[in-house]
C-alpha positions in Angstrom: -27.0 8.4 -46.7 -27.9 11.0 -44.1 -30.1 8.5 -42.2 -27.0 6.2 -42.0 -24.9 8.9 -40.6 -27.6 9.9 -38.1 -28.0 6.2 -37.1 -24.2 5.8 -36.6 -24.1 9.0 -34.5 -27.0 7.8 -32.4 -25.4 4.4 -31.8 -22.1 6.1 -30.9 -23.9 8.4 -28.4 -25.7 5.5 -26.8 -22.5 3.5 -26.4 -20.7 6.5 -25.0 -23.5 7.2 -22.5 -23.5 3.5 -21.5 -19.8 3.5 -20.8 -19.9 6.7 -18.7 -22.9 5.4 -16.8 -21.3 2.1 -15.9 -18.1 3.8 -14.7 -20.1 6.1 -12.5 -22.1 3.2 -11.1 -19.0 1.2 -10.3 -17.4 4.2 -8.5 -20.7 4.9 -6.6 -20.6 1.4 -5.1 -17.6 2.5 -3.1 -19.5 5.1 -1.2 -22.1 5.2 1.6 -20.9 2.0 3.2 -18.2 0.7 5.5 -15.9 -2.0 4.2 -14.3 -4.6 6.5 -11.2 -6.5 5.6 -11.6 -10.2 5.1 -8.5 -11.1 3.2 -4.9 -9.8 3.0 -2.3 -11.3 0.7 1.3 -11.7 1.7 1.8 -11.8 5.5 3.4 -14.9 6.9 1.2 -14.6 10.0 -2.4 -16.0 9.6 -5.1 -13.4 9.0 -6.8 -14.2 12.3 -3.4 -13.8 14.1 -2.9 -10.4 12.6 -6.4 -9.2 13.5 -7.5 -11.3 16.6 -9.9 -8.8 18.0 -10.9 -6.3 15.3 -10.6 -6.3 11.5 -9.5 -3.2 9.6 -12.2 -1.1 8.0 -12.3 1.6 5.3 -15.0 4.1 4.4 -14.8 6.3 1.2 -16.2 9.9 1.3 -17.3 11.1 -2.1 -17.6 14.7 -1.0 -14.2 15.1 0.6 -12.3 12.5 -1.5 -10.9 11.0 1.7 -10.9 7.6 3.2 -11.1 6.9 6.9 -11.3 3.8 9.0 -9.6 1.7 11.6 -6.5 -0.4 10.9 -7.6 -2.9 13.6 -6.3 -0.8 16.4 -5.9 2.9 15.5 -7.9 5.2 13.3 -6.5 6.5 10.1 -7.4 8.9 7.3 -6.0 10.1 4.0 -7.0 11.4 0.5 -7.7 9.1 -2.4 -8.1 9.5 -6.2 -10.1 7.5 -8.6 -9.6 7.3 -12.4 -11.8 4.5 -13.8 -10.5 1.3 -12.1 -7.3 3.1 -10.9 -7.1 4.1 -7.3 -4.4 5.7 -5.2 -4.2 6.7 -1.6 -2.3 9.7 -0.3 0.7 9.7 2.0 1.3 9.9 4.9 -1.8 8.5 6.4 -3.0 10.3 9.6 -3.2 7.7 12.4 -3.6 7.6 16.1 -0.5 6.3 18.0 -1.3 3.1 19.9 0.8 0.1 18.9 -1.2 -3.2 18.4 1.1 -5.6 16.5 2.1 -6.3 13.0 -1.3 -6.2 11.5 -1.7 -2.4 11.4 1.7 -1.9 9.8 1.0 -4.5 7.1 -2.4 -3.0 6.4 -1.1 0.5 6.0 1.9 -0.4 3.9 -0.2 -2.6 1.6 -2.9 0.0 1.1 -0.3 2.7 0.2 0.8 0.5 -2.7 -2.6 -0.4 -4.1 -3.1 1.0 -7.7 -6.5 -0.5 -8.8 -9.8 -1.9 -7.6 -12.9 -3.7 -8.6 -16.1 -4.8 -7.0 -16.7 -8.4 -7.8 -20.0 -10.2 -8.5 -20.4 -11.0 -4.8 -20.3 -7.2 -4.0 -16.8 -7.4 -2.4 -14.2 -4.7 -2.8 -10.9 -6.0 -4.1 -7.8 -3.7 -3.9 -4.9 -4.9 -6.1 -1.4 -4.1 -7.0 -0.7 -4.5 -10.8 -3.8 -6.7 -11.1 -2.7 -9.0 -8.2 -5.4 -9.0 -5.5 -3.9 -7.9 -2.2 -6.9 -7.0 0.0 -10.6 -8.0 -0.1 -13.3 -6.2 1.9 -16.9 -7.0 2.5 -19.6 -4.3 3.0 -20.8 -4.1 6.6 -23.3 -2.0 8.5 -21.9 1.4 9.5 -20.4 1.3 12.9 
């Protein structure tokens, strides 16, 4: 009887450790890379029309719990929080002040509404609103 209890406790501990390890690994995949936007859901203007010269980027800092990047024209930065697959970005986002078209406004307004994320089997970062994919990023060399 005591062996059964010990075996159950051991299996429970292994399962608990596996869950916490996979959560940490998933979150760790966000860091130490720059992500470049390759898909944006919703705008009536074609993706290439929104970002003809430069695509938006995002970089997550684990130490400062901030994101920074370029919204195709101007730099931006804000805080973020993670809780499992849930993610949220602080408001307002600090940004530089050059106007470059509709793309940057659509990017910033979409990212402020994002509430969850996942990294798919191709290693792409997907940001979603209520499980609806809104933005997809690919990892690129740091610039």
